[in-house]
N, C-alpha and C positions, 0 to 999 in steps of 0.2 A: 767742211761737211764730214760728219762721221756716221757711218752706217755699219751695222753688224753684218758679219759674213752670212748669217742666217737670212737677213733681209735681202741681201744681194742675191742669194741663191733662190729666194722666193720669186724675185722679179725675173730672174733668168728662166725659171721653170714656167712662170706665167706667160712669158713671151713665146717659149717653145710650145706651150699648150695651145696658144692662139694660132700659131703657125700650123700645128698638127691638125687643128680643126678644119683648116682650109685644104689640106692635102687630099682627102677623099673626093671633094668636088672638083679639084684640079685634075685628078686622075680620070674622072668619069664624065667630064664636061664635053658637050658637043654643041657647036654653034647652032643657034636656032632651036635648042631643045628646051625652051621655056625656062624653068627654074634654074637648071644648071647653067644655061646661057646667061641668065640674069646675074647669077652669082659671080661668074667669071668676069663679065663686063663691069660689075660693081667693084670686084676685087682689083681689077686692073686700072680703073679710072683714076684713083688718087695718085698712082705712081706714073701716070702718063703725062703729067705736067710738072715742071720744076717748081712752079708756084705752090702747088698743093704739097709736094714732097717737103719743100723747105719749111712751109708753115706748120705742118704737122710734126715734123722733127723738132721745130722750134718750140712748140707747145710742151713737148716732153722735156726738152733741155731747160726751159724756164721753170717748169714745175719742179724738177729735181733740184734746180739751183736754189729755189726758195725753200725747199725741204718741208718737213712736217706733213700736215694733211694735204698740202698743196700737191704733193707728189702724185696722189691718186685722184683728188677732187677736181683739180684743174683739167686733166685729160678727160675725166669722166664727163665733166660739163661740156667740153668741146664735142665729144662724140654724141652726147644726148641732143644738144642744140643743133648739131649738124644733121642729125636724123630729121628733126623738125624742118630745117631748111630744105632738105632733100624732098620731103613730102610736099612742101609748098611749090618746089620746082616741078615735080611730077604732075601736080594739079594745075600747073600753069597760072598760079596766083602771082600777079605782078609784084616784084620786090625791086626797088630802085637801088642803084649804086652798088650792086653786088660785085661787079668787076673791080671797081675802085676799092671796095672793102677787102678784096683778096690781096690786092697790091699793098694796101695799108697794113694788112696783117703781117707782111714780111718786114715792112719798115718799122712798125711799132714793136713787134716781138723781137726783131733783131736788136733794136736799141735797148729794150728792157734786159736782154741777155748780156749785151756788151757792157752795159752800165751796172749789171748785177742788181737791178731794182727789185725790191721786195715790197709788194703792195699788200694791203689787207686781203684776207682770203676771199671775201665776198667781192671785192673790187677786181681781183685777179680773175675770178670766175666770170664776172660780167664782161671783162675785156675779151677773154677768149670766146665767150658766148656770142658776142657781136660778130667776131670774125668767123666763127663756126657756122653761123646762119648763112653767111655769104658763100663759104666753101660748099656747104650742103646744098644750097640753092643751085649752084653751078653743076654739082653732081646730078641733081634731080632733073634739071632742064636738058641735060645731055644723055639721059637714059634712052637706049634704043627702044623703039616702039614694040618690038616683038618679044621683049623680055618681061619677066615677072618683077613688079615693083618691089615686093617684099624681099625677094632673093637678091635683087640689085642693091637694095639698101643694106641688107646683111653683109654683102660683099664689100661695099665701100666703108662700112663701119669697122669690119675686121681689118681691112687694109690700113685704115686710119689708126686703129689701135696698135697695130704692129709698128707703124712709123713712129708713133708717140713712144712706144716702148723702147724703140731703138734710141730715141733722143734721151730718154731717162737713163738707159744703160750707158750711153756715152758720157752723160753728166756725172753719173755715179763713178764711172771709171776714172774720169778726170779728177774728181774729188779724192778718190782713194789713192791715186798716184801722185797727188800734190801738183796737178797740172790745171788748176782752176783757170789759169790765163787762157787755156785752149778754148774754154767756153766763151770767153769774151771775144776772142778772135773769130769764133764761129758766128757769134752774134753780129760782128762787123760784116762778115761775109754774107749773112742772110739779109742784112740791111742793104748792102750793095746790090744784091740780087733783086731786091724790091725796087731799088732806084733804077736799075737797068730796065725792069719791066715797065716802070712808070714812064720813062723817057721813050721806050720803044712803042708804048701804046698811045 
């Protein structure tokens, strides 16, 4: 994979900008304070479980591994569909097999990364979209009752974007330093994590 230094700097600045957006709310949040409470709960939820962290980093890794428009379109699809899943969860609309879908997201994405699979862009977006619905639904159903739904959704969308950006950054760094095998090993680790969750559940 070859990326210009200007493109790498852009991604770094984008990640920093997303993080900076969250700082004011982090500094002024108070539990039970409506919007700020919802923001913090949403921001913290994706990083509170290994399954969510691994899956969202995996989306970024795989997107960067594929390159081209997938670098931004695949993560954007994930965040967008995840928001829909979150809305369904908040509204208590029944969606079946979401827990199984979360575990499968680790197994499938891990294998895709480990094998360096490059699917057509539309298929790649569809794959992450299915998993995003499951992760978003889990976020939505676990929203505290006292928080603002919009603030909570904004929080978990930002947190997800930061995790995906970290995955993209890791993949770009591995490609730039000629350590593409690290990505494959990371994919194996993510798959093993999914397998562990499958047997544990």
